[in-house]
C-alpha positions in Angstrom: -12.0 6.6 -4.9 -12.9 4.9 -1.6 -16.6 5.6 -1.8 -16.8 3.2 -4.8 -17.2 0.5 -2.2 -20.9 1.6 -1.8 -21.6 2.0 -5.5 -20.0 -0.9 -7.4 -20.3 -4.6 -7.3 -19.7 -4.6 -3.5 -22.6 -2.1 -2.9 -25.0 -4.7 -1.5 -22.5 -6.0 1.1 -21.4 -2.4 1.9 -24.9 -1.1 2.5 -25.9 -4.1 4.5 -22.9 -3.8 6.9 -23.5 0.0 7.1 -27.2 -0.5 8.1 -26.2 -3.1 10.7 -23.6 -0.8 12.2 -26.0 2.1 12.5 -28.7 -0.1 14.0 -26.3 -1.3 16.7 -25.1 2.3 17.3 -28.6 3.6 17.8 -29.4 0.6 20.0 -26.4 1.4 22.2 -27.6 5.0 22.6 -31.0 3.7 23.6 -29.3 1.5 26.2 -27.4 4.5 27.6 -30.7 6.4 27.9 -32.2 3.5 29.8 -29.2 3.4 32.2 -29.5 7.2 32.7 -33.2 6.8 33.7 -32.2 4.0 36.0 -29.8 6.4 37.8 -32.7 8.6 38.8 -34.9 5.7 39.8 -32.2 4.2 42.0 -31.0 7.3 43.8 -34.5 8.6 44.4 -35.3 5.3 46.0 -32.3 5.6 48.2 -33.2 9.2 49.1 -36.8 8.0 50.1 -35.3 4.9 51.8 -37.9 2.9 49.8 -36.5 -0.7 50.0 -39.1 -2.1 47.5 -38.1 0.5 44.9 -34.4 -0.2 45.5 -34.9 -3.9 45.0 -36.9 -3.2 41.8 -34.1 -0.9 40.5 -31.5 -3.5 41.3 -33.5 -6.2 39.5 -33.7 -4.0 36.4 -30.0 -3.4 36.3 -28.9 -6.8 34.9 -31.4 -6.5 32.1 -30.1 -3.0 31.2 -26.5 -4.1 31.4 -27.2 -7.2 29.3 -28.8 -5.1 26.6 -25.9 -2.6 26.7 -23.4 -5.5 26.5 -25.1 -7.1 23.5 -25.5 -3.8 21.6 -21.8 -2.9 22.3 -20.6 -6.3 21.2 -22.8 -6.2 18.1 -21.4 -2.7 17.3 -17.8 -3.8 17.7 -18.2 -6.9 15.5 -20.2 -5.2 12.7 -17.8 -2.2 12.8 -14.8 -4.5 12.4 -16.5 -6.4 9.5 -17.2 -3.1 7.7 -13.6 -2.0 8.3 -12.1 -5.2 6.9 -14.3 -5.3 3.9 -13.8 -1.6 3.0 -10.0 -1.9 3.4 -10.1 -5.1 1.3 -11.9 -3.2 -1.5 -9.6 -0.1 -1.4 -6.5 -2.3 -1.2 -7.6 -4.4 -4.2 -8.4 -1.4 -6.2 -5.2 0.5 -5.4 -2.8 -2.5 -5.6 -4.5 -3.7 -8.8 -4.1 -0.2 -10.3 -0.4 -0.1 -9.2 0.5 -3.5 -10.6 -1.4 -3.4 -13.9 0.3 -2.2 -17.1 3.7 -2.2 -15.4 2.9 1.0 -13.4 4.9 -0.4 -10.5 7.9 -0.3 -12.8 7.2 3.1 -14.5 6.5 4.7 -11.2 10.2 4.3 -10.3 11.1 6.6 -13.2 8.2 9.0 -13.1 7.7 9.6 -9.4 10.8 8.8 -7.5 9.8 11.2 -4.8 6.9 8.9 -3.8 8.8 6.4 -1.8 7.6 3.1 -0.5 4.3 2.6 -2.5 4.0 -0.8 -0.8 3.8 0.9 2.6 1.1 3.3 1.3 -1.0 0.4 0.1 -0.4 -1.9 3.1 -0.3 0.5 6.1 -1.7 4.0 5.0 -4.8 2.4 3.4 -5.5 0.7 6.7 -5.0 3.9 8.7 -7.1 5.8 6.1 -10.1 3.4 6.2 -10.3 1.7 9.6 -10.4 4.9 11.8 -12.8 6.6 9.4 -15.5 4.0 10.1 -15.0 4.7 13.8 -15.1 8.4 13.2 -18.3 8.2 11.3 -19.9 6.1 14.0 -18.6 8.4 16.6 -19.9 11.5 14.9 -23.3 10.0 14.3 -23.5 8.7 17.9 -22.2 12.0 19.3 -24.9 14.0 17.4 -27.7 11.7 18.5 -26.4 11.4 22.0 -26.0 15.2 22.3 -29.6 15.8 21.2 -31.1 13.0 23.3 -29.3 13.9 26.6 -29.7 17.7 26.0 -33.4 17.0 25.9 -33.1 15.2 29.3 -31.1 18.1 30.7 -33.7 20.6 29.4 -36.6 18.5 30.9 -35.0 17.5 34.3 -32.8 20.4 35.2 -35.1 23.0 33.7 -34.2 26.7 34.1 -32.5 28.7 36.7 -33.1 32.1 38.2 -30.7 34.1 40.3 -29.9 37.7 41.3 -26.7 39.7 40.8 -26.6 43.2 42.1 -30.4 43.4 42.4 -30.9 42.2 38.9 -32.8 39.0 38.3 -31.3 36.8 35.7 -33.3 34.0 34.1 -31.6 31.3 32.1 -33.8 28.6 30.4 -32.4 25.1 29.9 -29.2 26.4 31.7 -27.6 22.9 32.0 -27.9 22.2 28.2 -26.5 25.7 27.4 -23.7 25.2 29.9 -22.8 21.8 28.3 -22.7 23.3 24.8 -20.6 26.3 26.0 -18.2 24.1 27.8 -17.7 21.8 24.8 -17.2 24.7 22.5 -14.5 26.2 24.7 -12.7 22.8 25.1 -12.9 22.1 21.4 -11.5 25.5 20.3 -8.7 25.2 22.8 -7.8 21.8 21.5 -8.0 23.0 17.9 -5.7 26.0 18.3 -3.2 24.1 20.4 -3.1 20.9 18.3 -3.7 22.1 14.7 0.0 22.0 13.9 0.1 18.3 14.9 -1.3 17.3 11.4 1.8 18.5 9.6 4.1 17.0 12.3 2.4 13.6 12.0 2.7 13.7 8.2 6.4 14.5 8.4 6.9 11.7 10.9 5.1 9.1 8.7 7.3 10.1 5.8 10.5 9.7 7.7 9.3 6.3 9.0 8.7 5.2 5.4 12.1 6.4 4.3 13.7 4.5 7.2 11.9 1.3 6.3 13.0 1.7 2.7 16.6 2.2 3.8 16.5 -1.1 5.8 14.9 -2.9 2.9 17.6 -1.7 0.5 20.3 -2.9 3.0 18.6 -6.4 3.2 18.3 -6.7 -0.6 21.9 -5.8 -1.2 23.3 -7.6 1.8 25.8 -9.7 -0.1 27.3 -6.9 -2.1 27.7 -4.7 1.0 29.2 -7.6 3.0 31.7 -8.4 0.2 33.1 -4.9 0.0 32.9 -4.5 3.8 30.5 -1.5 3.6 29.2 -2.1 7.1 30.6 1.2 8.6 29.1 3.3 5.8 25.7 1.5 6.0 25.6 1.8 9.7 26.3 5.6 9.4 23.6 5.9 6.8 21.0 4.0 8.9 21.9 6.2 11.9 21.5 9.4 9.9 18.1 8.2 8.5 16.9 7.2 12.0 18.1 10.5 13.4 15.6 12.2 11.1 12.9 9.8 12.4 13.8 10.8 16.0 13.7 14.5 15.1 10.3 14.1 13.5 9.0 12.1 16.5 10.3 14.7 18.9 8.3 17.4 17.0 5.2 15.2 17.4 5.9 14.6 21.1 6.3 18.3 21.8 3.0 19.1 20.1 1.2 16.2 21.8 2.5 17.5 25.1 0.8 20.8 24.6 -2.4 19.1 23.5 -2.2 16.8 26.5 -2.5 19.8 28.8 -5.8 20.7 27.3 -7.1 17.1 27.2 -6.1 16.3 30.8 -7.5 19.6 32.1 -10.8 18.8 30.4 -10.7 15.3 31.8 -10.3 16.5 35.3 -13.0 19.2 35.1 -16.0 17.7 33.3 -17.1 15.2 36.0 -17.1 18.1 38.5 -18.7 20.9 36.5 -22.2 19.3 36.3 -22.3 18.7 40.0 -21.3 22.3 40.7 -24.0 23.6 38.3 -26.7 21.3 39.8 -25.7 22.0 43.5 -27.8 25.3 43.8 -31.0 23.7 42.7 -30.4 20.6 44.9 -29.7 22.8 47.9 -32.9 24.8 47.2 -34.9 21.6 47.0 -35.8 22.0 43.3 -33.9 18.8 42.4 -33.9 15.5 44.2 -30.7 13.4 44.6 -31.8 11.1 41.8 -32.4 14.1 39.6 -28.9 15.5 40.3 -27.3 12.2 39.5 -29.4 11.9 36.3 -28.5 15.5 35.3 -24.8 14.9 36.0 -24.8 11.7 33.9 -26.7 13.5 31.1 -24.4 16.5 31.2 -21.4 14.2 31.0 -23.0 12.4 28.0 -23.7 15.7 26.2 -20.3 17.1 27.0 -18.5 13.9 25.9 -20.5 13.9 22.7 -19.8 17.5 21.9 -16.1 17.3 22.6 -15.7 14.2 20.4 -13.4 16.3 18.2 -11.1 17.0 21.2 -10.9 13.4 22.3 -10.1 12.2 18.8 -7.8 15.1 17.7 -4.6 13.0 17.8 -6.2 10.1 15.9 -7.7 12.5 13.4 -4.2 13.9 12.7 -2.8 10.4 12.2 -5.7 9.5 9.9 -5.5 12.7 7.8 -1.7 12.3 7.3 -2.3 8.8 5.9 -5.2 10.0 3.8 -2.9 12.6 2.2 -0.3 9.9 1.5 -2.8 7.5 -0.1 -4.3 10.4 -2.1 -0.9 11.5 -3.3 -0.2 8.0 -4.5 -3.6 7.7 -6.3 -2.9 11.1 -8.0 0.5 9.9 -9.1 -1.0 6.8 -10.7 -3.5 9.1 -12.4 -0.7 11.3 -13.7 1.1 8.2 -15.0 -2.1 7.3 -16.9 -2.7 10.8 -18.1 0.9 11.2 -19.2 0.6 8.0 -21.2 -2.5 9.3 -23.0 -1.1 12.8 -23.5 2.2 11.6 -24.9 0.8 8.7 -26.9 1.9 10.1 -30.2 5.4 10.7 -28.9 5.8 7.3 -27.3 7.3 4.1 -28.8 4.5 2.3 -30.8 4.3 -1.4 -30.2 2.3 -3.4 -32.8 2.0 -6.6 -34.9 4.1 -7.2 -38.0 2.6 -8.3 -41.3 5.1 -11.1 -41.6 7.0 -13.5 -39.3 9.9 -11.1 -38.6 10.6 -8.6 -35.9 10.8 -5.0 -37.1 12.5 -2.0 -35.4 11.6 1.1 -37.4 13.2 4.5 -36.9 13.5 3.9 -33.2 14.9 6.6 -30.9 15.3 6.1 -27.2 15.8 8.9 -24.6 16.2 9.2 -20.9 13.6 11.0 -18.7 15.6 14.2 -18.9 15.4 14.1 -22.7 18.9 13.0 -23.5 18.9 10.8 -26.6 20.5 7.3 -26.0 19.8 5.6 -29.4 18.8 7.6 -32.5 17.0 6.5 -35.6 17.6 2.7 -35.3 16.0 0.4 -37.8 16.6 -3.4 -38.1 14.7 -6.5 -39.3 15.2 -9.8 -37.4 14.2 -12.9 -39.4 12.5 -15.9 -37.7 15.1 -18.2 -36.1 17.9 -15.6 -36.3 20.3 -15.2 -33.4 21.2 -11.6 -32.8 23.8 -10.4 -30.4 23.5 -6.7 -29.2 26.9 -5.3 -28.2 28.5 -1.9 -27.5 30.1 0.2 -24.9 28.5 0.8 -21.5 26.0 3.5 -21.6 25.1 3.2 -25.3 21.6 1.9 -24.5 21.7 -1.9 -24.8 19.6 -2.6 -21.7 17.3 0.4 -22.5 16.7 -1.2 -25.9 15.7 -4.5 -24.2 13.2 -2.5 -22.0 11.8 -0.9 -25.1 11.3 -4.3 -26.7 9.4 -5.3 -23.5 7.2 -2.2 -23.7 8.6 -0.9 -20.4 10.4 2.2 -21.7 8.0 5.1 -22.4 10.5 7.7 -23.6 11.3 7.8 -27.2 9.7 7.4 -30.7 9.5 5.0 -33.5 7.9 1.6 -33.9 8.5 -2.0 -32.8 6.4 -4.8 -34.2 6.4 -8.5 -33.4 4.8 -11.4 -35.3 1.1 -11.8 -34.6 0.0 -14.3 -31.9 3.6 -15.4 -31.2 4.8 -15.9 -27.6 8.0 -14.3 -26.5 10.0 -14.6 -23.3 12.3 -12.0 -21.6 15.2 -13.3 -19.6 16.8 -10.6 -17.3 20.2 -10.8 -15.7 18.6 -11.6 -12.3 15.6 -13.8 -13.0 12.7 -13.5 -10.6 12.2 -16.4 -8.1 8.6 -16.6 -6.6 7.8 -18.4 -3.4 6.5 -21.9 -3.8 7.7 -25.3 -4.8 10.8 -25.6 -7.0 8.6 -27.0 -9.8 6.4 -23.9 -9.6 9.5 -21.7 -9.7 10.6 -23.6 -12.9 7.2 -23.2 -14.5 6.8 -19.5 -13.6 4.9 -17.4 -14.8 2.6 -20.4 -15.7 3.1 -22.2 -12.4 -0.1 -24.2 -12.7 0.6 -25.4 -16.2 0.0 -29.1 -16.8 3.7 -30.1 -17.2 4.8 -33.5 -16.1 7.7 -34.0 -13.6 9.6 -35.9 -16.2 9.7 -33.0 -18.6 10.9 -30.7 -15.7 13.6 -33.2 -14.6 14.9 -33.5 -18.1 15.2 -29.7 -18.4 16.9 -29.5 -15.1 19.4 -32.2 -16.0 20.1 -30.5 -19.4 20.7 -27.1 -17.7 23.0 -28.4 -15.0 20.5 -28.5 -12.1 20.3 -32.3 -11.8 21.5 -32.2 -8.2 18.3 -30.3 -7.3 15.9 -32.7 -8.9 15.2 -34.3 -5.5 13.9 -30.9 -4.2 11.3 -30.5 -7.0 8.4 -30.7 -4.6 9.9 -28.6 -1.8 8.8 -25.1 -0.9 11.5 -22.6 0.1 12.6 -19.0 -0.2 14.3 -19.7 -3.5 15.2 -16.0 -4.1 17.5 -16.4 -1.1 18.5 -20.0 -1.5 19.6 -20.0 -5.1 22.9 -18.4 -6.2 23.1 -16.0 -9.1 24.3 -18.8 -11.4 21.6 -21.2 -10.3 19.0 -18.5 -10.9 20.2 -18.1 -14.5 20.1 -21.9 -15.0 16.5 -21.8 -13.8 15.8 -19.2 -16.4 17.1 -21.5 -19.1 15.1 -24.4 -17.7 12.0 -22.2 -18.2 13.0 -21.6 -21.8 13.6 -25.3 -22.4 10.2 -26.2 -20.9 8.1 -23.5 -22.6 10.1 -23.3 -25.9 8.9 -19.7 -26.7 9.4 -18.8 -30.4 11.0 -15.4 -29.5 13.6 -15.1 -26.7 15.0 -11.7 -25.5 17.9 -11.9 -23.0 19.8 -9.2 -21.1 23.2 -10.5 -19.7 21.5 -13.8 -19.0 24.7 -15.7 -18.6 26.7 -13.1 -16.7 26.9 -15.1 -13.4 28.0 -18.4 -15.2 31.5 -19.6 -16.0 32.4 -19.9 -19.7 31.9 -23.6 -19.8 28.4 -23.4 -18.3 27.6 -20.5 -20.6 28.6 -22.5 -23.7 26.6 -25.5 -22.5 23.4 -23.4 -22.0 23.8 -21.3 -25.1 24.2 -24.5 -27.2 20.5 -24.9 -26.5 19.9 -22.4 -29.3 21.8 -24.7 -31.7 19.9 -27.8 -30.7 16.7 -27.9 -28.6 15.8 -24.2 -29.2 17.3 -23.8 -32.7 13.9 -22.7 -34.1 13.6 -19.8 -31.7 14.5 -16.2 -32.6 17.1 -14.9 -30.1 17.9 -11.3 -29.2 20.6 -11.1 -26.5 22.7 -8.4 -24.8 26.2 -9.5 -23.7 29.8 -8.5 -23.3 31.6 -11.7 -22.6 33.9 -13.4 -25.0 32.6 -16.5 -26.7 29.0 -15.2 -27.2 29.5 -14.5 -30.9 29.9 -18.2 -31.6 26.3 -18.8 -30.7 24.8 -16.0 -32.8 24.4 -15.4 -36.5 24.4 -11.6 -36.4 26.0 -8.9 -34.3 24.4 -5.4 -33.8 26.8 -3.0 -32.3 25.7 0.3 -30.8 28.2 2.9 -31.6 28.3 6.0 -29.4 27.6 9.4 -31.0 26.9 12.8 -29.5 23.3 12.8 -30.8 22.6 9.2 -29.7 24.0 5.7 -30.5 23.9 4.4 -34.0 23.3 0.7 -34.9 25.8 -1.2 -37.0 24.8 -4.7 -38.2 27.3 -7.4 -39.3 27.0 -11.1 -40.1 29.0 -13.4 -37.7 31.1 -16.0 -39.4 31.2 -19.3 -37.5 34.6 -20.5 -36.4 35.9 -23.5 -38.3 35.9 -25.8 -35.2 32.2 -25.0 -34.6 31.2 -25.6 -38.2 33.1 -28.9 -38.0 31.3 -29.9 -34.8 27.9 -29.0 -36.2 28.7 -31.1 -39.4 29.6 -34.1 -37.2 26.5 -33.6 -35.1 24.4 -33.6 -38.3 
């Protein structure tokens, strides 16, 4: 999925940044080779006590350091640009995939085990992409560095001959061979000691995500918990969850402790090993002091390149754990899409009706476990009709609303709406986006060209006249507005947009009866032409509807029973007087 950054519409930018990064990486290696050669020049001049050569070497040093600094800075900046742009592409793709077609909603039913998808998109994508750029640069640089400085070792250090028990042993390119052997031993030691770290890090990341989800749940339900004084239970729950985090971290700490023994031992040895290996040839006069220093620096460069895996083992473990989490999330989204295709014939069919009515035909709704909630329901809702859906708890009223919205995938039957007709859904807890109060009232068409006078009139009609002065203010309205105020905002949206079809789920549950009657009277006056389908339990709702559909519980699934609602005499008299 991630390599699409180099093949799609972003390919030109991706390849340009990649070429720039590689160019600076090779330039940095060239600067290192130059500094390595300077070591020999400088120390040979010291050994000969050649002042002129020393001054020349000192004069070259600022130039070499300047080139090294520029190439290093260029590599850092170009690498960060590539990381940012690649992460941006992957995030846009994954977040867009998650949000489109209500997958963010369906995922809660289909893949409850994949917790905190927002963390996987925000954090795991970052950890999956940013270090990978550094790893790629590190591997390429390590390979080129190893070959370059191995050639220097081969050329400068040459071969070595020594006798053991009267047997003459000849080793060509002994310093290069020693560097490779040392790196292989160190890498194998790190691998066998630290390979269990990958699983430990993955488990730690999972528990961290669960802990964040627990805290988010506490914040989102703060008022309900505070009202029932659930502080003690929540504190115990948070402690239990964090205890799991601590256990996971301790497992990582133990494994990293073992790995640290290998890494620290290697860190202490590798500056000393090349000097010990070069000492015999220096003492025999085969190598000058400058050559020894050049060989030692080249050995360290080769060894550092070849043990790149050792130095990055912990980061590789963190990276791989996040890659697995992102990949699992992407696979889950694929499964959601494949499931929708495979089960298309068994899913509820949404379509367009041939007339102006809403048709529900032979509709059956079921839970994910297969238990049927509503069985074989059929109903026709005429334009302008006001239908109240009632029934006992658990008979599927809210599930029916989700099916009408196209959010419920389990079931069969057909639902058709009039062609090219707008419809609005009003949940019990309307969504309040961030922005100005006017943008909240116009949501989801926050940039619609609606005058302030129209918005003010709607606010005054829906009982929000005291907030008119805040129309242009920005605030966290999801936190500021009470449940009743949020529901009044939802009715303001209806009054401003006047959608032909309105579907409501307990949309007045947070209002007192007087406020409920005032807002529902909109459907007798300003919104009298709109078709209304609403779910509700409260008394007094029938007076604002023309038909009542009751869901009657049965073992094989609830059955629909439709009855006309007779208007009370006082309401008929009031309507006559209004006319």
